[in-house]
C-alpha positions in Angstrom: -11.7 14.0 -1.8 -8.0 13.9 -1.3 -6.1 11.9 -3.9 -2.6 12.9 -2.9 -0.4 10.8 -0.6 1.0 12.0 2.7 4.3 10.3 1.9 5.9 9.4 -1.4 8.8 6.9 -1.7 10.4 4.8 -4.3 9.8 1.4 -2.7 8.3 -0.3 0.4 11.9 -0.8 1.4 12.2 2.9 1.9 9.6 3.0 4.6 11.5 3.0 7.9 10.4 2.5 11.5 11.4 6.1 12.3 9.2 7.4 9.5 6.3 5.4 10.9 7.1 6.4 14.5 7.1 10.1 13.6 3.5 9.8 12.3 2.4 7.5 15.2 1.8 4.6 12.8 1.3 1.3 14.4 0.0 -0.7 11.4 0.6 -0.9 7.6 -2.0 -2.0 5.0 0.0 -3.3 2.0 -1.1 -3.6 -1.6 0.3 -6.5 -3.5 0.4 -6.0 -7.3 3.2 -3.7 -8.4 3.8 -2.8 -4.7 5.1 -6.1 -3.3 5.3 -8.2 -6.4 5.8 -7.6 -10.1 3.6 -8.7 -13.0 5.2 -12.2 -12.9 4.5 -12.5 -9.2 8.2 -12.1 -8.1 8.4 -10.4 -4.7 10.5 -7.3 -4.2 14.0 -8.5 -3.1 14.2 -8.0 0.7 10.5 -7.3 1.3 10.3 -10.3 3.7 13.3 -9.0 5.7 11.9 -5.4 5.7 8.5 -6.7 7.0 10.1 -8.9 9.7 12.2 -6.0 11.0 9.2 -3.8 11.3 7.1 -6.5 12.9 10.0 -6.9 15.5 9.6 -3.2 16.3 5.8 -3.7 16.9 4.3 -2.7 13.5 1.3 -4.8 12.5 0.5 -5.7 8.9 -2.4 -6.6 6.7 -2.6 -7.0 2.9 -5.5 -5.4 1.2 -5.6 -6.3 -2.5 -8.1 -5.8 -5.3 -6.9 -9.0 -6.9 -9.5 -11.7 -7.3 -6.7 -14.3 -7.5 -6.8 -15.4 -3.9 -4.0 -17.9 -4.3 -1.6 -15.2 -5.5 -2.4 -12.9 -2.6 -2.3 -15.8 -0.1 1.2 -16.8 -1.2 2.5 -13.3 -0.6 0.8 -13.1 2.8 2.2 -16.5 3.8 5.7 -15.5 2.8 5.4 -12.3 4.9 3.4 -14.1 7.6 0.7 -11.6 7.7 -3.1 -11.6 7.3 -4.7 -10.6 4.0 -7.9 -9.5 2.3 -8.3 -10.1 -1.5 -10.9 -8.7 -3.9 -11.1 -5.7 -1.5 -12.8 -3.3 -4.1 -10.5 -0.4 -3.3 -11.0 2.6 -3.0 -14.1 1.7 -1.1 -13.7 1.8 2.6 -14.8 -1.7 3.6 -11.5 -3.5 3.0 -9.4 -0.8 4.7 -11.7 -0.8 7.8 -11.8 -4.6 7.9 -8.0 -4.6 8.0 -8.1 -2.1 10.8 -10.3 -4.5 12.8 -8.0 -7.4 12.0 -5.0 -5.5 13.2 -7.0 -4.0 16.1 -5.6 -0.5 15.4 -7.5 2.8 15.1 -7.5 3.9 11.4 -5.7 7.2 12.3 -2.7 5.0 13.4 -2.6 3.0 10.1 -0.8 3.8 6.9 -1.9 2.4 3.5 1.0 1.5 1.1 0.4 1.1 -2.6 1.3 2.2 -6.1 -1.9 3.8 -7.2 -3.5 7.1 -6.4 -7.0 6.1 -7.3 -7.2 3.0 -5.3 -4.6 2.8 -2.5 -4.2 6.5 -1.7 -7.8 7.5 -2.2 -9.1 4.6 -0.2 -6.7 5.2 2.7 -7.3 8.9 2.8 -11.1 8.3 2.8 -10.6 6.3 6.0 -8.5 9.0 7.6 -5.4 6.8 7.3 -1.9 8.0 6.4 -1.3 7.2 2.7 2.1 6.2 1.4 2.5 6.1 -2.4 5.3 3.9 -3.8 6.6 3.8 -7.4 5.3 0.7 -9.3 7.7 -2.2 -9.1 7.8 -2.4 -12.9 6.2 -1.0 -16.0 4.4 -4.2 -17.1 1.0 -4.5 -15.4 -2.6 -5.5 -15.7 -4.5 -3.9 -18.6 -7.0 -2.0 -16.4 -4.2 -0.5 -14.3 -2.2 0.4 -17.4 -5.2 2.3 -18.8 -5.4 4.4 -15.6 -1.7 5.2 -15.4 -1.7 8.3 -17.7 -4.3 9.9 -15.6 -2.5 9.0 -12.4 0.8 10.3 -13.9 -0.8 13.7 -14.6 -2.2 13.9 -11.1 1.1 12.8 -9.6 3.0 15.4 -11.6 0.7 18.1 -10.3 1.3 16.8 -6.7 5.1 16.8 -7.2 5.0 20.3 -8.6 3.0 21.6 -5.7 5.5 20.1 -3.2 8.4 22.0 -4.8 6.7 25.4 -4.3 
């Protein structure tokens, strides 16, 4: 069980076409909460432009969110003009594999992008996808996520320490 990301960046905006091309990535699975939007549902400035630029270079997208608030996820998907799956029950494989079918891309050519090790990274890794961890958009978040953060922070610190050696 690999809980560490293949790539670690500050924001989705730091993911470049060249980075994806180097890993033969043709599709991105995006998380929503604290990856694309903050607690108050404000989208990361420039996320729509970033997404459009990558789409113009042939990258496919699908949102896979654990949120049960379909309207919230739908709004983000509509703004980015991409398909979505809500209440995906990450880290279980089903939502990731469904997104692979929607995009019609082999899982090995997909990267998952999200802010949590125990949902986004673990789920993507279990499907043999490339995992990209981003820093949370902001500190304020849902209570269940906030409860997991100290554990994830310890795991992330261990990962970062191992990368320096």
